[in-house]
Structures are given as C-alpha cells and as structure tokens.
C-alpha positions as CSV (number, residue, x, y, z in Angstrom):
1,X,-63.7,8.4,6.6
2,X,-62.4,7.7,10.5
3,X,-62.9,3.8,9.0
4,X,-60.4,4.5,6.1
5,X,-58.0,6.5,7.8
6,X,-57.3,4.0,10.3
7,X,-57.0,0.9,7.6
8,X,-54.6,3.2,5.9
9,X,-52.5,3.8,9.3
10,X,-52.0,0.1,10.2
11,X,-51.2,-0.8,6.8
12,X,-48.8,1.7,6.9
13,X,-47.7,0.7,10.0
14,X,-47.3,-2.9,9.0
15,X,-45.0,-2.3,5.8
16,X,-42.9,-0.4,8.2
17,X,-42.6,-2.8,10.1
18,X,-42.0,-5.4,7.5
19,X,-39.3,-3.0,5.6
20,X,-37.5,-3.2,9.6
21,X,-37.9,-6.6,9.7
22,X,-36.1,-7.3,6.1
23,X,-33.0,-5.1,7.1
24,X,-32.5,-6.8,10.1
25,X,-33.3,-10.2,8.5
26,X,-31.0,-9.7,5.6
27,X,-29.5,-13.6,4.9
28,X,-25.4,-13.3,6.1
29,X,-24.7,-15.6,2.6
30,X,-26.2,-12.4,0.6
31,X,-23.0,-10.2,2.5
32,X,-19.4,-10.4,0.9
33,X,-16.8,-11.2,2.9
34,X,-13.3,-10.5,2.5
35,X,-10.0,-11.5,3.3
36,X,-6.7,-9.7,2.7
37,X,-3.3,-11.2,2.1
38,X,0.1,-9.2,2.7
39,X,2.7,-9.7,0.1
40,X,5.0,-10.2,3.0
41,X,2.7,-13.3,4.4
42,X,5.1,-15.5,2.8
43,X,8.1,-14.5,4.5
44,X,8.1,-15.9,8.0
45,X,10.4,-13.3,9.3
46,X,8.4,-10.3,7.5
47,X,5.5,-8.4,9.0
48,X,2.3,-8.8,7.6
49,X,-1.5,-6.6,8.2
50,X,-1.3,-5.1,11.7
51,X,-4.7,-4.6,13.7
52,X,-6.0,-1.2,13.0
53,X,-5.2,-1.4,9.1
54,X,-7.6,0.3,6.6
55,X,-8.0,-1.1,3.0
56,X,-10.3,0.6,0.5
57,X,-12.2,-1.8,-1.4
58,X,-14.0,-1.3,-5.1
59,X,-16.4,-3.7,-6.4
60,X,-17.7,-3.9,-10.8
61,X,-20.3,-6.4,-11.4
62,X,-21.0,-8.0,-14.8
63,X,-22.9,-7.8,-17.5
64,X,-23.1,-11.3,-18.8
65,X,-19.3,-12.1,-19.1
66,X,-18.5,-8.5,-20.0
67,X,-17.0,-6.8,-16.7
68,X,-17.9,-3.0,-16.2
69,X,-15.1,-0.5,-15.5
70,X,-13.5,0.5,-12.6
71,X,-15.1,4.4,-12.3
72,X,-14.2,6.7,-9.3
73,X,-18.1,6.5,-8.3
74,X,-21.5,4.7,-9.7
75,X,-19.4,0.9,-9.4
76,X,-21.2,-1.7,-7.2
77,X,-19.5,-0.9,-4.2
78,X,-17.2,2.7,-4.3
79,X,-13.9,3.0,-1.9
80,X,-15.7,0.8,1.3
81,X,-13.0,1.5,4.7
82,X,-12.4,-2.2,5.0
83,X,-10.1,-2.7,8.6
84,X,-8.3,-5.1,9.8
85,X,-9.2,-5.6,13.9
86,X,-6.0,-8.3,14.6
87,X,-8.0,-12.0,12.9
88,X,-11.2,-10.6,10.6
89,X,-11.8,-8.1,8.0
90,X,-14.7,-5.9,8.4
91,X,-16.1,-3.1,6.2
92,X,-17.6,-0.2,7.1
93,X,-20.7,-0.9,5.4
94,X,-22.2,-4.3,4.2
95,X,-21.3,-5.4,0.7
96,X,-24.3,-7.8,-0.8
97,X,-23.4,-9.7,-3.6
98,X,-24.8,-9.2,-7.0
99,X,-26.3,-12.3,-8.8
100,X,-23.9,-11.7,-11.5
101,X,-20.3,-12.0,-11.7
102,X,-18.3,-9.3,-9.6
103,X,-14.5,-7.9,-10.2
104,X,-12.9,-6.8,-6.2
105,X,-10.3,-4.4,-6.5
106,X,-8.5,-3.7,-2.9
107,X,-5.6,-1.0,-1.7
108,X,-3.8,0.2,0.7
109,X,-3.3,2.6,2.6
110,X,-7.0,4.1,2.2
111,X,-7.4,7.0,0.9
112,X,-10.1,9.5,-0.9
113,X,-9.2,8.9,-4.7
114,X,-10.0,12.3,-6.7
115,X,-9.4,10.1,-9.7
116,X,-9.5,6.2,-10.7
117,X,-7.0,6.2,-13.0
118,X,-4.5,9.6,-12.2
119,X,-4.6,9.8,-8.5
120,X,-1.7,11.9,-7.0
121,X,0.2,9.7,-4.7
122,X,3.9,10.6,-3.1
123,X,6.5,8.5,-0.8
124,X,7.3,10.2,2.2
125,X,10.6,12.6,2.4
126,X,11.4,11.4,5.7
127,X,10.3,7.7,6.2
128,X,12.1,7.5,9.7
129,X,8.9,9.0,11.2
130,X,7.3,6.8,13.1
131,X,3.4,6.2,13.3
132,X,1.5,7.7,16.7
133,X,-1.9,8.0,17.5
134,X,-3.4,5.8,15.0
135,X,-1.2,7.4,12.2
136,X,0.9,5.8,9.7
137,X,4.8,6.3,9.9
138,X,6.5,8.0,6.9
139,X,7.6,4.5,5.7
140,X,4.3,2.6,6.0
141,X,2.4,5.2,4.7
142,X,4.9,5.1,1.5
143,X,4.1,1.5,0.5
144,X,1.3,1.1,-1.7
145,X,-0.3,-2.0,-2.2
146,X,-3.0,-3.2,-4.3
147,X,-5.0,-6.4,-5.2
148,X,-7.6,-7.8,-7.7
149,X,-10.3,-10.7,-7.3
150,X,-11.6,-11.3,-10.9
151,X,-14.6,-12.9,-11.7
152,X,-15.8,-14.0,-8.2
153,X,-19.7,-14.6,-7.4
154,X,-21.8,-15.5,-4.3
155,X,-20.7,-19.1,-4.6
156,X,-16.8,-18.0,-3.4
157,X,-18.6,-17.4,-0.5
158,X,-15.3,-15.2,0.9
159,X,-13.4,-12.7,-1.2
160,X,-9.8,-13.4,-1.2
161,X,-7.5,-10.3,-1.7
162,X,-3.6,-11.3,-2.6
163,X,-1.8,-7.7,-2.1
164,X,1.3,-6.7,-3.8
165,X,3.7,-4.0,-3.6
166,X,3.4,-1.3,-6.6
167,X,6.5,0.9,-5.0
168,X,10.3,-0.2,-5.2
169,X,12.0,-0.7,-1.6
170,X,15.8,0.1,-1.4
171,X,17.7,-2.0,1.7
172,X,21.2,-0.4,2.3
173,X,23.4,-2.9,4.5
174,X,26.4,-1.2,5.8
175,X,29.8,-3.5,5.6
176,X,32.9,-2.5,7.5
177,X,36.0,-2.4,5.6
178,X,39.3,-3.6,6.9
179,X,40.7,-0.2,8.2
180,X,37.0,0.6,9.9
181,X,37.2,0.8,13.7
182,X,34.8,0.4,16.1
183,X,30.6,0.1,15.9
184,X,28.6,2.1,13.5
185,X,27.5,5.1,15.1
186,X,23.7,4.1,16.4
187,X,22.6,8.2,15.5
188,X,23.8,7.7,12.1
189,X,21.4,9.2,9.2
190,X,21.3,7.6,5.5
191,X,19.9,9.5,2.5
192,X,18.9,8.5,-0.9
193,X,19.4,11.5,-3.3
194,X,17.8,12.7,-6.6
195,X,14.9,10.5,-6.9
196,X,11.5,11.9,-7.8
197,X,9.2,10.9,-4.8
198,X,5.9,12.1,-6.7
199,X,3.9,10.0,-9.1
200,X,0.1,8.9,-10.4
201,X,-1.9,6.3,-8.5
202,X,-4.3,4.2,-11.6
203,X,-6.7,1.8,-9.1
204,X,-7.6,-0.4,-12.2
205,X,-4.1,-2.1,-12.6
206,X,-2.3,-0.5,-9.3
207,X,0.3,1.0,-11.6
208,X,2.5,3.6,-9.6
209,X,3.9,5.9,-12.8
210,X,7.0,8.4,-12.0
211,X,5.2,11.9,-12.0
212,X,7.5,13.5,-15.1
213,X,7.6,17.0,-13.9
214,X,8.3,16.1,-10.2
215,X,11.6,17.3,-9.2
216,X,14.2,14.9,-8.1
217,X,14.8,15.4,-4.1
218,X,16.5,13.9,-1.3
219,X,14.6,10.7,0.8
220,X,15.6,10.0,4.3
221,X,15.8,6.2,5.2
222,X,14.4,4.5,8.0
223,X,17.0,2.7,10.2
224,X,16.3,-0.8,11.0
225,X,19.6,-1.9,12.6
226,X,22.8,0.2,13.1
227,X,23.7,-1.5,10.0
228,X,21.0,-1.6,7.9
229,X,18.4,1.2,6.4
230,X,15.5,1.3,4.0
231,X,12.8,2.8,2.1
232,X,10.0,3.2,-0.5
233,X,10.8,4.6,-3.6
234,X,8.5,5.6,-6.7
235,X,9.6,3.2,-9.7
236,X,11.6,5.5,-12.0
237,X,15.5,5.0,-14.0
238,X,18.1,7.6,-12.5
239,X,20.5,8.1,-15.1
240,X,22.6,10.5,-14.3
241,X,25.7,10.1,-11.8
242,X,24.9,12.4,-9.5
243,X,25.3,12.0,-5.7
244,X,23.3,8.7,-4.9
245,X,23.5,7.4,-1.1
246,X,25.0,9.1,1.5
247,X,25.6,8.2,4.9
248,X,26.3,10.8,8.2
249,X,28.1,9.0,10.8
250,X,29.0,11.1,13.4
251,X,30.9,14.0,11.6
252,X,32.0,12.3,8.6
253,X,29.6,11.8,5.1
254,X,30.3,9.1,3.2
255,X,28.6,9.9,-0.4
256,X,28.2,7.5,-3.5
257,X,27.7,8.5,-7.1
258,X,25.6,6.1,-9.4
259,X,22.9,5.4,-11.8
260,X,20.3,3.0,-11.1
261,X,16.6,1.2,-11.9
262,X,13.8,1.1,-9.0
263,X,11.7,-1.2,-10.3
264,X,8.5,-1.8,-9.5
265,X,7.3,-4.2,-7.2
266,X,11.1,-5.2,-6.6
267,X,13.1,-5.2,-3.5
268,X,16.5,-4.2,-4.2
269,X,19.8,-4.9,-1.7
270,X,23.1,-2.5,-2.1
271,X,26.1,-3.3,0.5
272,X,28.0,-0.5,1.4
273,X,31.7,-1.3,2.2
274,X,32.4,1.5,5.0
275,X,36.3,2.5,5.4
276,X,38.0,5.3,7.3
277,X,38.8,7.6,4.7
278,X,34.9,8.5,3.5
279,X,36.5,8.8,-0.2
280,X,36.9,4.7,-0.5
281,X,33.6,3.5,-0.7
282,X,32.9,-0.1,-2.3
283,X,29.3,-0.7,-3.3
284,X,27.9,-3.9,-4.2
285,X,24.6,-4.2,-5.4
286,X,22.9,-7.7,-4.6
287,X,20.2,-9.6,-6.1
288,X,16.5,-8.3,-6.9
289,X,13.2,-9.8,-4.3
290,X,9.9,-9.4,-6.5
291,X,6.5,-10.1,-4.6
292,X,6.8,-10.4,-0.9
293,X,9.5,-8.2,1.0
C-alpha cells in the first residue's frame, strides 16, 4: 500500500511539473501581437497614441469560412485591455492564435461595455478640462475610435488595427473683422449650443448613434489657441435655427444662430469673422476632412 501511495505521489508531482513547464514554454509565435495606428498618424502635425493609452480588444474565430458574431461575452477574447508604452502595445493577458481565421476588433478609449451593439456613450460637456492623474481630459474621453482586422491568421504574425473616428469634430477659427481692435482675450470661451451629447455605440461596426430621446444641451469647446477651438460632437443634424455657437470674449457675447449637419468621422471647420459690434458676425463654413484629423 505504501509503495502505491508513493508511486501516485511521484506521478502527480511529475504531471504538475509538466503542466507548469507547458505554461512557461508556450511558443511566442502562438501569441497574438497587436499594433494600433491612430487616425492622425497620416498627418505630421497631429498627435497619435501616447504613452499610457489603453484600447479594448475583442477576438472572434471562424468555423470554416464563417465568422463568429461578436458578442458581449463568450468570444475567443473578451475586452482585453491593451496598453501602449510609447513604442509597443501589450495585452493584459495573452491572446493565443486559433487554428482558424479570426476577426479582431479594437476600440478607444477603454471602457466596460454593457451591450455589444447598444452601449450608452456620451461626450463630455466641458471638453476644456485637461486630463490628470492618468485620467483622460474631456476632449480625449469624447473621441471614440474603432478598428477591425478581418480574417487574420497566425501566418500574419501581427494584427494591425487601423483606427478611425466614429464621432464628428468641430473646429472653430476666429477671424478679426475690419473694425475689431486688439487681440482676442486669452480668457475667451466658446460654446456649442443645442446638440445632443448622448448616444449608443455598436462595437460590431463602430457606429455611434445619437440618442433619439437625448436632450439638447451645451458643450464647452477646448481652446487650442486664442483664435482656435475644437470639440467632439455626436453625429447629428441640427435642423432648428437656434443659438448654435457662442463666443464669450471679455464682457461681450458673440452669438451665431444656424443649422448644421455633424457627419460621422468628419472634421468640420467654421471660420467666424468677429467685429466690435457683437451683432455683426460672419460665418464661413470651410471644407470637410475625413479620416485622419
């Protein structure tokens, strides 16, 4: 009886040792590597992903040539946090390759989705707030990005996720009118009125859809320079001619009433010609920029 117990103990020890060795000695080529390209990477003057940025990654596999649908859970990999260190991306846990083809989904900023196609989302009402202590600022937290790599396999070695913007961006440039004297006040603020800030996200397509029950409100834009402001807006059509853009400079309020169509994935530029008389404001809507901002 003692001999049998001893043999069983040795066998168990060997099995445990082999199991540990298998975990340690997993071939590196069986682990999925990920790279991510920010939409602005095509523009030399724009910034891309920065040290500490975190994306979420989902992976589904195929049955033959049929792709598995993306679900809130039960995928090959579920919402794996993937962090940039300034030069490379690392996943919070290893994602192993399947023997089948795979689809890889990525999104930014990282969150905890409650639904795969109707996750509630909102842009910040004050996008002038800067990030601190590892938290994103109001503008950065509002800029939802999405990417998908389709039908990849282990032969690809690395999955390249090319992100795109899903919301709309508004740039407002101030231009001095003929009778405007002096510089624009450094303490000036710009607001976008009567826009709905809430939406739902579909992680399967990257679509951001305005909340049909959302209440229009006001968004404070981020100042880039004394004459330039920007804000991320949920894609929507502002059809009623109501107060739209307001610049408060010193004790003067310059108010523009207009309609507008904020398109998904598009940067819109508006130039406002400011005169000393706040009732005399001229607007020029410039060209649109799609893709990389």
